[in-house]
VEXDREN-2710 file (C-alpha; in Angstrom, 1 decimal):
% VEXDREN-2710
k/r/px/py/pz
1/MET/90.0/-7.0/85.7
2/SER/87.1/-5.8/83.4
3/PHE/86.3/-6.4/79.6
4/ARG/84.4/-4.1/77.4
5/THR/82.5/-5.2/74.1
6/THR/83.0/-2.6/71.5
7/TYR/80.5/-2.3/68.4
8/LYS/81.3/-0.2/65.6
9/VAL/79.1/0.9/62.6
10/LEU/80.0/-1.4/59.6
11/PHE/77.5/0.7/57.1
12/LYS/74.3/2.4/57.0
13/LEU/71.5/2.5/54.4
14/ASN/68.9/5.2/54.2
15/VAL/65.5/4.7/52.3
16/TYR/63.8/7.9/51.0
17/HIS/60.4/8.4/49.3
18/HIS/59.6/11.6/48.0
19/TYR/55.8/11.2/48.6
20/PHE/56.3/11.1/52.2
21/LEU/59.3/13.5/52.4
22/ASP/58.5/16.3/50.1
23/ASN/56.9/19.6/51.4
24/GLY/54.3/19.9/49.0
25/ALA/55.9/20.5/45.5
26/THR/59.3/21.3/47.1
27/ALA/61.5/18.2/47.0
28/PHE/62.8/17.4/50.7
29/ASP/66.4/17.2/49.6
30/SER/66.4/20.7/47.9
31/ASN/68.3/21.8/51.1
32/LEU/69.7/20.4/54.1
33/GLY/67.5/22.3/56.5
34/LEU/64.3/21.1/54.9
35/LYS/65.6/17.4/54.6
36/GLU/66.5/17.3/58.4
37/HIS/63.0/18.8/59.3
38/GLN/61.1/16.3/56.9
39/LEU/62.9/13.3/58.3
40/THR/61.6/14.1/62.0
41/LYS/58.3/12.9/61.0
42/TYR/59.4/10.0/58.5
43/ASN/59.6/6.2/58.9
44/PHE/60.3/4.3/55.7
45/GLU/58.5/1.3/57.4
46/ASP/55.1/2.9/56.6
47/PHE/55.5/1.7/53.3
48/CYS/58.1/-1.1/52.9
49/GLN/60.0/-3.6/55.1
50/ILE/63.7/-4.5/54.6
51/ILE/65.0/-7.7/56.1
52/PRO/68.3/-9.7/55.8
53/SER/68.1/-12.8/53.7
54/GLU/68.2/-16.0/55.6
55/LYS/71.7/-16.8/54.6
56/THR/72.7/-13.1/55.6
57/GLN/71.2/-13.6/59.0
58/GLU/73.2/-16.8/59.5
59/ILE/76.5/-14.7/58.6
60/PHE/75.5/-12.1/61.1
61/ASN/74.9/-14.7/63.9
62/GLY/78.3/-16.1/63.3
63/ASN/80.1/-13.0/63.2
64/ARG/78.7/-10.8/66.0
65/ILE/76.9/-8.4/63.6
66/VAL/73.7/-6.6/64.4
67/PHE/71.1/-5.4/62.0
68/LYS/69.1/-2.4/63.5
69/THR/66.3/-0.4/61.8
70/PHE/65.8/3.3/62.2
71/PRO/63.1/5.7/60.8
72/ALA/65.2/6.5/57.9
73/GLY/66.7/3.1/57.2
74/PHE/68.9/0.6/58.9
75/THR/72.4/0.4/60.2
76/ILE/74.7/-2.6/60.4
77/TYR/77.1/-2.9/63.8
78/ILE/79.9/-5.4/64.1
79/GLN/81.7/-6.4/67.2
80/ALA/85.2/-4.9/67.0
81/ASP/88.7/-4.7/68.4
82/GLU/91.2/-1.9/68.1
83/THR/94.2/-3.0/65.9
84/THR/96.6/-1.9/68.6
85/PRO/95.7/-0.2/72.0
86/ASN/94.5/3.5/71.8
87/SER/95.1/3.5/68.0
88/GLY/91.5/4.5/67.3
89/THR/91.4/2.1/64.5
90/TYR/89.2/-1.0/64.6
91/LYS/88.8/-4.4/62.8
92/PRO/85.9/-6.8/63.2
93/TYR/86.4/-9.2/66.1
94/VAL/85.8/-12.1/63.8
95/ASN/87.6/-11.8/60.5
96/LEU/85.4/-11.0/57.5
97/PRO/86.6/-12.3/54.0
98/GLN/86.5/-9.4/51.6
99/THR/84.2/-11.7/49.4
100/THR/81.6/-11.8/52.1
101/ILE/78.2/-10.6/50.6
102/PHE/75.2/-9.4/52.6
103/ASN/71.9/-9.6/51.1
104/PHE/68.7/-7.6/52.2
105/LEU/65.2/-8.1/50.9
106/ILE/62.7/-5.1/50.1
107/TYR/59.0/-5.9/50.4
108/VAL/56.3/-3.2/50.0
109/LYS/53.7/-3.1/52.9
110/ASP/51.4/-0.5/51.7
111/SER/48.6/-1.6/49.1
112/LEU/48.7/2.1/47.6
113/PHE/52.4/2.0/47.0
114/GLU/52.0/1.9/43.2
115/ASN/49.6/4.9/43.3
116/TYR/52.0/7.4/44.7
117/SER/55.3/5.7/43.4
118/THR/56.8/5.7/40.0
119/VAL/57.9/1.8/40.0
120/ASN/55.8/-1.3/40.7
121/SER/55.5/-3.1/44.0
122/LYS/56.3/-6.5/42.6
123/PRO/58.3/-6.1/39.4
124/PRO/58.9/-9.4/37.2
125/ILE/62.5/-9.2/38.1
126/PRO/63.2/-7.3/41.5
127/TYR/65.4/-4.2/41.4
128/PHE/69.0/-4.8/42.4
129/PHE/70.9/-2.5/44.5
130/SER/74.5/-3.4/44.8
131/ASN/78.2/-2.4/45.0
132/LYS/79.1/-5.6/43.0
133/LYS/78.3/-5.9/39.2
134/PRO/77.2/-9.4/38.4
135/ASP/79.1/-11.3/35.6
136/THR/76.1/-11.5/33.7
137/GLU/75.5/-7.7/33.4
138/GLY/76.9/-5.2/30.9
139/VAL/78.2/-1.7/31.1
140/SER/74.7/-0.1/31.6
141/PHE/74.8/-1.7/35.2
142/LYS/74.4/0.9/37.9
143/TYR/75.8/0.9/41.3
144/ILE/73.9/1.5/44.4
145/ASP/73.6/5.0/45.3
146/LEU/75.3/6.7/48.3
147/GLU/74.0/9.5/50.5
148/THR/75.5/11.9/48.1
149/THR/74.2/10.5/44.7
150/THR/70.7/9.9/43.4
151/LEU/69.6/7.8/40.3
152/PRO/66.0/6.8/39.3
153/ILE/64.9/3.5/40.8
154/SER/64.2/2.4/37.2
155/ASP/68.0/2.2/36.6
156/PHE/68.5/-0.4/39.1
157/THR/67.5/-3.3/36.8
158/ILE/69.2/-6.6/36.0
159/ASN/68.5/-9.2/33.3
160/GLN/67.0/-12.6/33.9
161/ALA/70.4/-14.5/33.8
162/SER/71.6/-12.2/36.7
163/TYR/68.5/-12.7/38.8
164/THR/68.5/-16.4/38.2
165/GLU/72.0/-16.8/39.5
166/ILE/71.2/-14.3/42.6
167/SER/68.1/-16.0/43.4
168/LYS/69.7/-19.2/44.2
169/THR/70.7/-17.9/47.5
170/LEU/67.0/-17.3/48.3
171/SER/64.4/-19.7/49.5
172/GLU/61.1/-19.9/47.6
173/LYS/59.3/-17.9/50.3
174/GLU/61.8/-15.2/50.2
175/LYS/61.1/-14.7/46.5
176/LEU/57.4/-14.0/46.7
177/GLY/56.6/-10.2/46.3
178/LEU/59.9/-8.9/46.2
179/LEU/60.3/-5.3/45.2
180/GLY/64.2/-5.5/45.3
181/ILE/67.4/-7.0/46.6
182/ILE/70.3/-5.1/48.3
183/SER/73.3/-6.9/47.7
184/LEU/76.5/-5.5/49.4
185/GLU/80.0/-7.3/49.1
186/ILE/82.8/-6.3/51.7
187/SER/85.1/-5.1/49.0
188/GLY/82.7/-4.6/46.2
189/ASP/83.9/-3.2/42.7
190/ASP/86.3/-0.3/42.2
191/THR/83.3/2.1/41.5
192/ILE/85.6/5.3/41.5
193/PRO/85.7/5.2/37.6
194/PHE/81.7/4.8/37.7
195/ASP/81.0/8.2/39.7
196/GLY/84.2/9.2/41.5
197/ASN/82.8/7.2/44.8
198/ALA/84.1/4.2/46.3
199/ARG/81.7/1.6/47.8
200/ASN/83.8/-0.8/49.8
201/ILE/82.6/-1.5/53.3
202/LEU/86.0/-2.5/54.9
203/ASN/89.3/-1.1/54.1
204/VAL/91.6/-3.4/52.0
205/SER/93.7/-3.8/55.2
206/GLY/90.3/-5.5/56.8
207/THR/89.8/-2.5/59.2
208/ILE/86.8/-0.4/59.4
209/PRO/86.7/2.8/57.8
210/ALA/86.8/5.7/60.0
211/ASN/83.6/7.1/58.1
212/PRO/81.7/4.0/57.1
213/LYS/79.7/4.3/53.9
214/THR/76.2/5.4/53.9
215/PHE/74.2/3.7/51.1
216/LYS/70.7/5.1/49.6
217/ILE/67.7/4.1/48.0
218/GLN/65.3/6.9/46.9
219/PHE/61.9/6.6/45.5
220/LYS/60.2/9.2/43.3
221/ASN/56.7/10.2/43.8
222/ARG/54.1/9.7/41.0
223/LYS/52.8/12.9/39.0
224/THR/49.2/12.9/37.8
225/ILE/46.6/14.9/35.8
226/TRP/44.3/16.3/38.4
227/ASN/40.4/16.1/37.5
228/TYR/38.2/18.1/39.7
229/ARG/34.5/16.9/39.7
230/ASN/31.4/18.1/41.3
231/ALA/30.8/16.0/44.4
232/VAL/27.1/16.1/43.7
233/ASN/26.8/14.8/40.2
234/SER/30.4/13.9/39.4
235/ASN/30.6/16.3/36.4
236/LEU/33.9/17.3/35.3
237/LEU/34.6/20.9/36.5
238/HIS/38.2/21.3/35.5
239/SER/41.4/19.3/34.4
240/THR/45.0/20.0/34.7
241/ASP/45.5/18.0/31.5
242/PRO/48.1/18.0/30.0
243/THR/50.0/19.2/33.1
244/GLU/50.8/16.7/35.7
245/LEU/51.1/17.6/39.5
246/PRO/53.0/15.6/42.1
247/LEU/51.4/13.5/44.9
248/ALA/52.6/14.4/48.5
249/LYS/51.5/13.4/51.7
250/ASN/52.9/16.7/53.6
251/GLY/52.7/20.3/52.7
252/ILE/50.3/22.0/50.2
253/ILE/50.5/21.9/46.4
254/GLY/48.7/25.2/45.5
255/TYR/46.4/24.9/42.5
256/THR/43.6/27.4/41.8
257/PHE/40.8/27.9/39.1
258/ASP/37.8/30.0/39.1
259/GLY/39.5/32.2/41.6
260/LYS/39.6/29.6/44.4
261/GLU/42.5/27.4/45.6
262/ARG/41.5/24.0/45.5
263/PRO/42.6/20.8/47.3
264/SER/45.3/18.4/46.4
265/ALA/44.9/14.8/44.9
266/ALA/45.3/12.0/47.1
267/PRO/46.7/8.5/46.0
268/SER/43.5/6.6/46.7
269/ARG/41.6/7.8/43.5
270/LEU/43.6/7.2/40.2
271/ILE/42.3/6.2/36.7
272/PHE/44.6/5.0/34.0
273/GLU/43.8/5.7/30.4
274/LYS/45.3/3.3/28.0
275/ASP/45.6/3.1/24.2
276/GLY/44.4/0.2/22.0
277/SER/47.7/-2.0/23.0
278/GLY/47.1/-1.6/26.7
279/ASN/49.9/1.0/27.3
280/ILE/49.1/3.8/29.9
281/ILE/48.8/7.1/28.2
282/LYS/47.4/9.0/31.0
283/THR/47.3/8.7/34.7
284/ILE/44.5/10.9/36.3
285/SER/43.5/11.7/40.0
286/GLU/39.9/12.4/40.7
287/ILE/39.2/15.0/43.3
288/TYR/35.6/15.6/44.2
289/ILE/34.7/19.1/45.5
290/ASN/31.5/21.0/46.3
291/GLN/30.8/24.1/44.1
END
């Protein structure tokens, strides 16, 4: 007599960043073919790390759940049994209450992250990506994106009262340097009125959906004014001001002046011009070229 252990996908989460994925000025997700090609040379762990919280890892250990990262994000697998032989319908081997919450913590690894991103690497209150609205949040709360939806990262903010409550589940070490928290409940809210999409992880019956949810976090790349300077004496030769151009790791962002195509800006040389109150009014990339 033989026994076979079966693991099924519970849900997935993809992490995209336009700086790494765009083809020059062309957004990677402008068409499916480009997206698939750009993802072949992408790894989100080049700029950030995502790990289960300590309490979530305890839940995983006790419920035969596996967390595994891939270049585009991570997948959660769970040991499962068929509800009846040959039915093709599965339920978790260990029953998961609908109120079970999984928390994942996002930390930035790249010191240049803020130079090519439109968000801070260590915001005062971490960004919050969830399928469950905290009781302390209002109607402006935004639910975590799915693979088919895209909202700016800046939309995923919560107030101090919400973060104070959420942070009670985290250790002091886990709170240090947090970019964001991914918080997913098995049932979640009914988010169909929000944008027409459900975000529950298990069916109401407790079975695993035939098509598990794929959640998403998508970062935009920063746009800057490009100043071209003489590599010999640093004199300003040309500026795109007031036009801002995107920063992209791959591809070519064509820009020409004096009849010559010029190199693109890199995120390593940024200057922030501020007004008298300290507000940033211009972000400038410095590009040194030979005449």
